[in-house]
VOGU-3710 file (C-alpha; in Angstrom, 3 decimals, decimal comma):
1> mpavtperre> 43,415/70,891/61,284  43,152/68,272/64,106  43,051/64,590/63,408  39,736/63,047/63,516  38,460/60,802/66,403  38,855/57,075/64,665  34,950/56,640/66,114  33,871/59,383/64,153  35,621/58,168/60,926  34,160/54,873/61,612
11> slavvlrwqa> 30,937/56,739/62,156  30,913/58,349/58,773  32,126/55,291/56,675  28,937/53,680/58,161  26,745/56,318/57,134  28,321/56,608/53,647  27,775/52,957/53,280  24,345/52,925/54,285  23,667/56,037/51,702  25,158/53,978/49,036
21> eggqhldqiv> 23,769/50,403/49,730  19,912/51,133/51,204  19,496/47,496/50,970  22,062/46,164/53,685  20,943/46,331/57,291  22,239/49,085/59,422  23,268/46,726/62,369  25,387/44,867/60,120  27,222/47,745/58,609  28,239/48,973/61,958
31> gelsgpsgrr> 29,408/45,230/62,727  31,583/45,402/60,040  32,795/48,943/60,095  33,243/49,680/63,800  36,067/47,272/65,071  39,326/49,336/64,841  38,318/52,066/67,467  36,959/49,962/70,276  34,198/52,035/70,627  31,589/50,293/68,690
41> gfvqnlsygv> 28,490/51,350/70,956  29,478/55,275/70,298  29,686/54,418/66,298  26,128/52,661/66,788  24,499/55,447/68,710  25,966/58,248/66,466  25,184/56,289/63,027  21,394/55,460/64,399  20,934/58,824/65,559  21,748/60,357/62,201
51> irnlrvldlw> 19,328/57,520/60,347  16,774/57,829/63,088  16,826/61,807/62,482  17,231/62,018/58,879  14,339/64,014/57,431  14,670/66,883/60,520  18,734/66,828/59,380  18,153/67,402/55,782  15,510/70,068/56,681  18,144/71,933/58,522
61> ieylsnerkk> 20,794/71,297/55,675  18,125/72,614/53,053  17,875/75,774/55,254  21,245/76,654/56,425  22,756/75,908/52,817  20,303/78,485/51,476  18,846/76,362/49,188  22,351/75,635/47,251  22,925/72,695/45,337  22,722/69,533/47,103
71> pdprteavlr> 25,804/68,650/48,515  28,055/65,456/47,253  27,478/62,569/49,216  30,295/62,669/51,624  29,698/66,084/52,488  26,078/65,591/53,267  27,088/62,316/55,476  29,319/64,750/57,348  26,637/67,426/57,891  24,169/65,179/58,746
81> iglfelmrsd> 26,701/63,716/61,642  27,726/67,003/62,712  24,412/68,386/63,102  23,200/65,501/64,621  26,008/65,845/67,399  25,269/69,549/67,392  21,550/69,836/67,983  20,704/66,282/69,178  23,551/64,777/71,425  25,461/65,903/74,575
91> taahaavnea> 28,478/66,454/72,544  29,839/69,999/73,198  29,175/72,387/70,226  32,967/73,141/69,667  33,574/69,603/69,437  30,904/68,974/67,076  31,891/71,560/64,552  35,381/70,722/64,913  35,110/67,006/64,496  32,751/67,566/61,279
101> vslagraggf> 35,223/70,196/59,664  38,178/67,709/60,185  35,952/64,817/58,625  35,045/67,183/55,301  38,515/67,554/54,122  37,928/69,887/51,262  34,545/70,943/52,188  35,519/71,953/55,659  35,172/75,453/54,918  31,509/74,958/53,730
111> vnallrrasr> 30,798/72,479/56,870  32,456/75,216/59,067  30,191/77,759/58,320  27,206/76,014/58,130  27,327/74,513/61,349  28,455/77,609/63,070  25,314/79,142/61,509  23,788/76,388/62,970  25,079/76,863/66,327  23,759/80,509/66,211
121> erdkleelvs> 20,062/79,685/65,040  19,425/76,867/67,043  15,824/78,206/68,008  14,957/78,924/64,387  15,936/75,471/63,450  13,737/73,911/66,134  11,117/76,232/65,293  11,341/74,954/61,359  10,722/71,353/63,183  7,779/72,458/65,269
131> hapmavqfsh> 5,911/73,787/61,847  6,845/70,946/59,535  4,597/68,137/58,788  4,132/64,986/61,557  6,621/63,031/59,003  9,384/65,254/58,897  9,028/66,090/62,484  9,561/62,286/63,507  11,713/61,098/60,671  9,049/58,840/58,890
141> pdflvdrwvh> 7,873/58,440/55,416  5,086/60,444/54,698  3,047/57,250/53,340  3,668/55,630/56,391  2,135/58,633/58,733  -0,672/58,843/56,228  -1,436/55,031/56,930  -0,864/55,338/60,626  -3,433/58,366/60,850  -5,953/56,538/58,813
151> afgaekaaal> -5,614/53,207/60,845  -5,382/54,505/64,547  -5,976/58,400/64,445  -3,682/61,449/64,175  -3,058/61,650/67,951  -1,933/57,593/68,216  0,209/58,168/65,022  2,254/60,883/66,411  2,680/58,913/69,627  3,936/55,984/67,673
161> cawdqeippv> 6,295/58,193/65,556  7,461/59,463/68,793  7,962/56,079/70,122  10,256/55,260/67,093  12,712/58,044/68,047  13,488/56,847/71,330  16,592/55,028/71,952  15,087/51,513/73,175  16,007/49,815/76,562  18,176/46,926/76,716
171> yvrlnrlrga> 16,301/44,060/77,398  17,631/40,389/77,874  16,395/36,673/78,463  17,929/34,441/81,235  18,625/31,376/79,267  17,369/28,277/81,652  19,218/25,735/79,041  22,331/27,087/80,593  21,152/27,238/84,207  21,177/30,690/84,251
181> egeilsemgh> 19,747/32,666/87,522  18,901/36,282/87,945  21,978/36,535/90,225  24,373/36,877/87,432  22,400/40,425/86,401  21,581/41,696/89,823  24,110/44,259/89,677  23,453/45,492/86,229  19,542/45,685/86,010  16,143/44,219/87,141
191> plegeegfwn> 13,760/41,989/86,232  10,620/43,025/84,526  7,420/42,400/86,198  4,990/40,159/84,405  7,573/38,832/82,023  9,222/36,028/83,349  12,656/35,617/82,681  13,069/39,089/81,171  15,632/41,728/82,439  15,795/45,167/81,785
201> meclpkealt> 19,639/46,333/81,681  21,688/49,375/81,913  24,185/47,927/79,364  24,507/44,772/77,396  26,086/42,185/79,888  28,782/41,010/77,455  30,457/37,988/79,479  26,883/36,605/79,784  25,652/36,805/76,484  29,246/35,243/75,328
211> agmvyaqdps> 28,741/32,393/77,840  24,930/32,046/76,663  23,468/32,587/79,729  21,498/35,478/78,373  20,093/36,275/74,935  19,494/39,957/73,863  15,323/40,069/73,330  12,622/42,170/73,523  9,828/40,880/75,577  7,239/41,128/72,433
221> talacrlldp> 9,169/38,147/70,938  7,765/35,940/73,729  4,474/36,600/72,747  4,156/33,922/69,972  6,166/31,434/71,807  3,956/31,386/74,963  0,749/31,161/72,475  2,448/28,193/70,667  2,765/26,712/74,182  5,253/23,645/73,146
231> kpgqrvldac> 5,426/20,456/75,461  8,162/18,522/76,185  8,548/15,555/73,737  6,583/17,259/70,959  8,005/17,862/67,286  7,888/21,532/66,828  8,651/23,192/63,241  9,954/26,925/63,604  9,489/27,955/60,073  11,392/31,320/59,733
241> aspggktall> 14,028/30,665/62,783  16,950/33,030/62,164  18,569/34,610/64,252  17,367/31,813/66,736  15,967/33,608/69,708  12,433/32,150/69,593  13,662/28,819/68,540  15,950/28,931/72,043  12,832/29,956/73,743  10,812/26,862/72,559
251> aqmmdgrgei> 13,615/24,594/73,339  13,515/26,018/76,979  9,858/25,527/77,226  10,240/21,857/75,948  12,798/21,503/78,792  14,990/20,258/76,101  13,411/17,290/75,213  11,443/16,597/72,133  12,261/17,762/68,413  12,853/21,403/66,923
261> vatdskvsrl> 13,385/21,737/63,025  14,402/25,195/62,580  14,465/26,489/59,079  15,175/29,445/57,269  14,798/30,861/53,448  18,307/32,250/53,166  21,582/29,948/53,552  23,471/32,878/54,373  21,361/33,396/57,777  22,207/29,587/58,593
271> drlttnldrl> 25,553/30,223/60,253  24,057/32,648/62,609  21,471/30,529/63,401  23,698/27,694/64,383  26,194/29,726/65,908  22,983/31,160/68,313  21,845/27,940/69,196  25,014/26,446/69,851  25,894/29,147/71,968  22,527/29,085/73,858
281> gvtiaeihaf> 22,929/25,316/74,642  19,991/23,982/72,129  20,801/20,545/71,353  17,061/19,313/70,181  17,149/21,242/66,921  17,698/20,243/63,406  18,342/23,061/60,784  17,481/23,096/57,191  17,415/25,640/54,799  13,891/25,970/53,190
291> ewgqsgekke> 11,675/28,448/51,022  8,395/28,548/52,344  5,652/30,237/50,040  7,225/29,007/46,939  5,910/25,525/46,882  8,545/24,500/49,370  11,845/25,187/47,412  14,062/22,737/48,326  17,651/23,801/49,250  18,665/20,174/50,467
301> pdkteevfes> 16,670/17,753/48,237  18,210/14,553/49,900  16,912/15,694/53,326  13,671/17,828/53,036  11,071/15,198/52,349  11,587/13,068/55,300  11,961/15,961/57,647  8,652/17,308/57,060  6,361/14,455/55,777  5,624/13,211/59,212
311> gfdrilvdvp> 4,287/16,576/60,187  4,641/18,665/63,416  2,752/18,868/66,561  3,491/22,514/66,934  4,558/25,191/64,175  5,544/28,806/64,749  5,206/30,691/61,542  7,109/34,172/62,332  7,132/35,895/58,801  8,962/38,189/57,004
321> csntgvlrrr> 6,955/41,561/57,481  7,341/45,338/57,333  8,906/45,469/60,872  6,627/48,661/61,704  6,446/47,441/65,246  10,292/47,701/65,616  11,347/50,517/63,972  12,555/52,158/67,496  15,360/49,318/67,099  15,549/48,758/63,437
331> vdarwkiqer> 15,783/52,253/62,506  16,815/51,843/58,695  13,756/50,022/58,238  11,492/52,850/57,755  13,495/53,973/54,707  13,160/50,638/53,017  9,494/50,184/53,266  7,402/51,028/50,136  3,587/51,900/50,047  3,117/48,851/47,547
341> dfarqaghql> 5,076/46,645/49,955  2,351/45,961/52,439  -0,090/44,186/49,759  2,854/42,000/48,467  4,020/41,377/51,734  0,533/40,289/52,669  0,349/37,872/49,821  3,760/36,281/50,615  2,766/35,743/53,977  -0,523/34,219/53,290
351> niltdlakfl> 1,159/31,808/50,595  3,783/31,111/53,625  0,958/30,029/55,892  -1,045/27,948/53,678  2,270/26,065/52,382  3,117/25,425/56,188  -0,416/24,518/57,247  -0,408/20,805/55,483  2,384/19,936/57,817  0,413/20,423/61,074
361> rpggrlvyst> -0,604/17,394/62,485  -4,519/17,002/63,244  -4,921/18,245/67,045  -2,023/20,327/66,547  -1,194/24,301/67,057  -0,163/26,557/64,593  1,077/30,309/65,358  1,187/32,934/63,016  2,971/35,922/64,144  4,707/39,103/62,869
371> csidreenqe> 6,554/42,300/64,222  4,024/44,323/62,185  1,282/46,869/63,713  -0,584/46,610/60,471  -3,956/45,048/60,137  -3,336/44,243/56,503  -0,094/41,916/57,563  -1,974/40,431/60,603  -5,826/40,075/61,053  -6,320/40,379/57,273
381> vieaffaemd> -3,681/37,491/56,565  -5,576/35,096/58,769  -8,999/36,295/57,451  -7,861/35,220/53,901  -6,484/31,945/55,242  -9,540/31,192/56,656  -11,772/32,005/53,572  -9,387/29,441/51,672  -9,337/26,582/53,927  -11,815/24,111/54,881
391> dswvfeeerv> -13,644/23,696/58,047  -11,058/21,421/59,940  -9,558/24,822/60,851  -10,403/26,642/64,208  -9,202/29,961/65,216  -8,248/29,973/69,054  -7,086/33,439/69,891  -5,004/36,184/69,298  -2,459/38,433/70,937  -1,138/41,823/70,299
401> sfpldsgfdg> 1,610/43,802/71,750  1,062/47,566/70,621  3,852/49,879/71,745  1,594/52,471/73,101  -0,257/49,813/75,377  2,493/47,215/76,075  5,407/49,426/76,515  7,331/46,985/74,435  8,096/46,359/70,791  4,853/45,935/68,426
411> ayaaaltrvg> 4,025/42,108/67,389  1,123/40,347/66,717  0,269/36,474/66,967  -2,625/34,293/66,080  -3,151/30,715/67,101  -4,798/28,099/64,842  -5,704/24,452/65,550  -6,541/21,643/63,475  -9,213/19,444/64,230  -8,310/16,018/65,100
421> agqvlnhar> -10,225/12,731/64,292  -13,136/12,384/66,430  -13,211/16,166/67,105  -16,091/18,571/67,094  -15,862/21,793/65,282  -17,523/23,907/67,621  -16,210/27,609/67,019  -14,475/29,447/63,907  -13,583/32,766/63,436
//
């Protein structure tokens, strides 16, 4: 039996870990398990492809195994990988089968028979998919597709699901804090029209990334920062800051002058936040662990009082959400969402927003943002906020990146201001 290529062995390890520990982010697993082969890109593409097409692959496994007892987890993972390579990749059929059989060990005979049958019955397998429900065709949870059909109609829901199945482009943002200019990228990509500083790349420019000259970032992430519109010299709070892409953009918009307090709820994420900000040349950020929405649970009780008590000119509230706007990139997030999560998330998002609102100085601006396309986490949270607050709060505007319209990831941002002394409240939501 031929030896298994190291990158496929790593891909199997990723899929097995993900199957066993569905709570861990797929990109984190890939980062931990894709080192020895030196082919992280291959491992990522293969494992992401499997998770992105999970329900289709399982539909085929059920059909090809003649509804026999469900395979054990390892054999199931091998079959998912083999079928993806055979049916949804450029891998030669014989290579896809041989590699899967080698990975399967004792189950090699079963895997060989199933994949060779798949190779003979390609048309039948595709026909099964074409007649399957929308959620199966596009490998999404049933409840999520039903939710989108209700919110957007069947045609848009199908288009959103198809969007999530695409491999996303590689976008980077030029980092002006390091003096980056477009010349460093001109041979590898092109600037995005109407999205200042953002480039569409053929691949990630690793040297420029390492040097902090660019940051991998979808243009939709700039929506909230532009709406916040921080000025040099201001005091800014980025309340849910990790991994730091928005914090760095805010610092750039401030010309590196002023003060940013960047917080995150998990101490474990602060190392990544600190590393990214250091690499990107952010010198005006002070980092703290803080749990918003829990009455300000303090992680550093000797520091936090003085950090927040003087207030802020600008506050960015980029809350944790369902990630429904970024399922094209976070391919495993669709399998973590539960129907009940939306109401729970909305309640927590409102708690975070109201918790932070008291730190906005009169005349200041607060931007609430998500990477969700669902109204319950966006407009309805803002409506609930205004139902609770007094008339010193003003709704200014909202901006939406809807993938089918913008061509970028989904995002929502709403700007709120607080009436200052002597100001007149002349409009509200």
